[in-house]
C-alpha positions as CSV (number, residue, x, y, z in Angstrom):
1,X,0.0,0.0,0.0
2,X,2.8,2.4,0.9
3,X,4.7,1.6,-2.3
4,X,1.7,2.3,-4.4
5,X,1.1,5.6,-2.6
6,X,4.7,6.6,-3.0
7,X,4.7,5.7,-6.7
8,X,1.6,7.7,-7.3
9,X,2.9,10.6,-5.4
10,X,6.1,10.5,-7.4
11,X,4.2,10.6,-10.7
12,X,2.1,13.5,-9.5
13,X,5.2,15.4,-8.4
14,X,7.0,14.6,-11.7
15,X,4.0,15.8,-13.6
16,X,3.9,19.0,-11.6
17,X,7.6,19.6,-12.3
18,X,7.0,19.1,-16.1
19,X,4.1,21.5,-16.0
20,X,6.1,24.2,-14.3
21,X,9.0,23.7,-16.7
22,X,6.7,24.0,-19.8
23,X,5.1,27.1,-18.3
24,X,8.5,28.8,-17.8
25,X,9.6,27.9,-21.3
26,X,6.5,29.2,-22.9
27,X,6.7,32.5,-20.9
28,X,10.3,33.0,-22.3
29,X,9.5,32.0,-25.9
30,X,6.2,34.0,-26.1
31,X,7.1,36.9,-23.9
32,X,5.0,40.0,-24.4
33,X,5.3,43.5,-22.9
34,X,2.4,45.6,-21.9
35,X,2.2,48.7,-24.2
36,X,2.5,52.1,-22.7
37,X,-0.8,53.1,-24.4
38,X,-3.6,50.5,-24.6
39,X,-5.6,50.1,-27.8
40,X,-4.8,49.9,-31.5
41,X,-2.8,52.6,-33.3
42,X,-4.7,54.0,-36.2
43,X,-2.7,56.0,-38.8
44,X,-4.4,59.1,-40.0
45,X,-3.2,60.7,-43.2
46,X,-2.3,64.4,-42.7
47,X,-4.1,66.9,-44.9
48,X,-1.8,68.4,-47.4
49,X,-1.7,72.1,-46.7
50,X,-2.4,73.8,-50.1
51,X,-1.2,77.2,-50.9
52,X,-4.0,79.8,-51.1
53,X,-4.9,80.7,-54.7
54,X,-3.8,84.2,-55.9
55,X,-6.5,86.8,-56.5
56,X,-7.8,87.6,-59.9
57,X,-6.2,91.1,-59.7
58,X,-2.8,89.5,-59.0
59,X,-3.2,87.0,-61.9
60,X,-4.3,89.8,-64.3
61,X,-1.2,91.8,-63.4
62,X,1.3,89.0,-64.0
63,X,3.8,89.4,-66.8
64,X,2.7,86.1,-68.3
65,X,-0.9,87.2,-68.4
66,X,-1.3,88.6,-71.9
67,X,-4.0,88.7,-74.6
68,X,-1.8,86.3,-76.7
69,X,-1.7,83.8,-73.9
70,X,-5.5,84.2,-73.5
71,X,-6.0,83.5,-77.2
72,X,-4.3,80.2,-76.8
73,X,-6.5,79.3,-73.8
74,X,-9.6,80.3,-75.8
75,X,-8.8,77.5,-78.3
76,X,-10.4,75.2,-75.7
77,X,-13.6,77.2,-76.1
78,X,-13.6,77.6,-79.9
79,X,-15.6,74.4,-80.5
80,X,-18.7,76.0,-78.9
81,X,-18.1,79.7,-79.0
82,X,-17.2,82.4,-81.6
83,X,-15.7,85.7,-80.6
84,X,-15.9,87.8,-83.8
85,X,-18.0,90.9,-84.2
86,X,-21.5,89.8,-85.3
87,X,-20.4,86.1,-85.0
88,X,-23.2,83.5,-84.9
89,X,-24.2,81.7,-81.8
90,X,-23.3,78.0,-81.8
91,X,-23.5,75.5,-79.0
92,X,-22.7,78.5,-76.8
93,X,-23.2,82.2,-77.4
94,X,-20.9,84.5,-79.3
95,X,-18.5,86.0,-76.8
96,X,-17.5,89.2,-78.6
97,X,-17.7,92.1,-76.1
98,X,-18.9,89.8,-73.4
99,X,-16.9,91.4,-70.6
100,X,-18.8,94.1,-68.7
101,X,-22.1,93.0,-70.2
102,X,-25.2,91.6,-68.4
103,X,-25.0,87.9,-67.5
104,X,-27.3,85.9,-69.8
105,X,-28.2,89.0,-71.8
106,X,-31.3,88.1,-73.9
107,X,-30.1,90.6,-76.5
108,X,-27.6,88.1,-77.7
109,X,-30.4,85.9,-79.0
110,X,-29.0,82.9,-77.2
111,X,-31.2,80.6,-75.1
112,X,-29.4,80.7,-71.8
113,X,-30.1,78.4,-68.9
114,X,-32.8,79.7,-66.5
115,X,-30.4,79.3,-63.5
116,X,-27.8,81.5,-65.3
117,X,-30.4,84.1,-66.2
118,X,-31.6,84.2,-62.6
119,X,-28.0,84.8,-61.4
120,X,-28.1,88.5,-62.2
121,X,-25.1,90.8,-62.3
122,X,-22.6,91.5,-65.1
123,X,-19.6,89.7,-66.4
124,X,-17.0,91.5,-64.3
125,X,-13.5,90.0,-63.5
126,X,-14.7,88.1,-60.4
127,X,-17.8,86.7,-61.9
128,X,-16.0,85.6,-65.0
129,X,-13.3,84.0,-62.9
130,X,-15.9,82.1,-60.8
131,X,-17.7,81.0,-64.0
132,X,-14.6,79.8,-65.7
133,X,-13.4,77.9,-62.6
134,X,-16.6,75.9,-62.3
135,X,-19.7,76.7,-64.4
136,X,-21.8,74.2,-62.4
137,X,-20.8,75.8,-59.1
138,X,-21.4,79.3,-60.3
139,X,-24.9,78.3,-61.7
140,X,-26.0,74.9,-60.6
141,X,-28.1,73.4,-63.3
142,X,-26.5,75.3,-66.2
143,X,-26.6,73.6,-69.7
144,X,-22.9,74.3,-70.1
145,X,-21.0,71.0,-69.9
146,X,-17.5,72.5,-69.7
147,X,-15.8,71.4,-66.5
148,X,-13.9,74.6,-66.1
149,X,-10.3,75.9,-66.0
150,X,-8.4,74.8,-62.8
151,X,-5.6,77.4,-63.1
152,X,-6.4,81.0,-62.3
153,X,-3.6,82.0,-64.6
154,X,-5.5,80.5,-67.5
155,X,-8.8,82.1,-66.4
156,X,-7.2,85.5,-66.1
157,X,-5.5,85.2,-69.5
158,X,-8.7,84.2,-71.3
159,X,-10.7,86.8,-69.5
160,X,-8.2,89.4,-70.6
161,X,-8.4,88.1,-74.2
162,X,-12.2,88.4,-74.2
163,X,-12.0,91.9,-72.7
164,X,-9.5,92.8,-75.4
165,X,-12.2,92.6,-78.1
166,X,-13.8,95.8,-76.9
167,X,-12.0,96.9,-73.7
168,X,-15.1,97.2,-71.6
169,X,-13.4,96.7,-68.3
170,X,-10.3,98.3,-66.8
171,X,-7.7,95.8,-65.4
172,X,-7.8,96.1,-61.6
173,X,-4.6,97.2,-59.8
174,X,-2.8,94.7,-57.6
175,X,-2.4,96.2,-54.2
176,X,-1.1,93.4,-52.0
177,X,2.2,95.2,-51.3
178,X,0.3,98.2,-49.9
179,X,-1.6,95.9,-47.6
180,X,1.6,94.2,-46.4
181,X,3.2,97.6,-45.7
182,X,0.2,98.7,-43.7
183,X,0.4,95.5,-41.8
184,X,4.1,96.1,-41.1
185,X,3.3,99.6,-39.8
186,X,0.6,98.3,-37.5
187,X,3.0,95.7,-36.2
188,X,5.7,98.3,-35.5
189,X,3.1,100.5,-33.7
190,X,2.1,97.6,-31.5
191,X,5.7,96.9,-30.7
192,X,6.3,100.5,-29.7
193,X,3.2,100.5,-27.5
194,X,4.3,97.3,-25.8
195,X,7.8,98.7,-25.1
196,X,6.3,101.9,-23.7
197,X,3.9,99.9,-21.4
198,X,6.8,97.8,-20.2
199,X,8.9,100.9,-19.5
200,X,6.1,102.4,-17.5
201,X,5.7,99.2,-15.5
202,X,9.4,99.2,-14.7
203,X,9.3,102.8,-13.6
204,X,6.3,102.1,-11.3
205,X,8.1,99.1,-9.9
206,X,11.3,101.2,-9.2
207,X,9.3,103.9,-7.5
208,X,7.5,101.4,-5.3
209,X,10.8,99.8,-4.3
210,X,12.2,103.3,-3.3
211,X,9.2,103.9,-1.2
212,X,9.6,100.5,0.5
213,X,13.3,101.2,1.2
214,X,12.5,104.7,2.6
215,X,9.9,103.2,4.9
216,X,12.3,100.6,6.2
217,X,14.9,103.4,6.9
218,X,12.3,105.4,8.9
219,X,11.3,102.3,10.9
220,X,15.0,101.6,11.7
221,X,15.5,105.2,12.8
222,X,12.5,105.0,15.1
């Protein structure tokens, strides 16, 4: 009876030693460390910071913006539009003298989209820029299928070319440099004000310190 008990106890002890050994080995082989931050890391693509588009006035005043450059851009429009005096309407209206004229002017004899006719206004530089950039955004529901010109340099050049047929609009001045100078002057004035305020604070602090020192001297003399 004792031999059987000892034998069984030995096997149990042996099995326990084996189990402990396997547990230690697995902990070494498959060791993992707790991450500092729990959860799954999700990579988020950063938005590409695009440079702000120049203004129409700036584009119109660039050396590269010429009537000749605009004529080349207009080649994309020639399949639907004419631009000669008295030219016939085609898929789109004749564009001779269009700049400065009423948007969707019925006097042209062209059947404009109702949404464009309801837009109102005239074909000034800004309206033409917005129209050429995206006709469907400018007048949602327009019959014009042209997607638009993505580069403001092209839009400025072709607008200048269309304006050149009768010179209805004066080219706006580009005044960004004046704005920047005014901003610099404002910044300089703010810096001066800040320096004066700091100097006044220093003087007030020095005067207060002198008063405290005088008070201490009087108390010591007393």
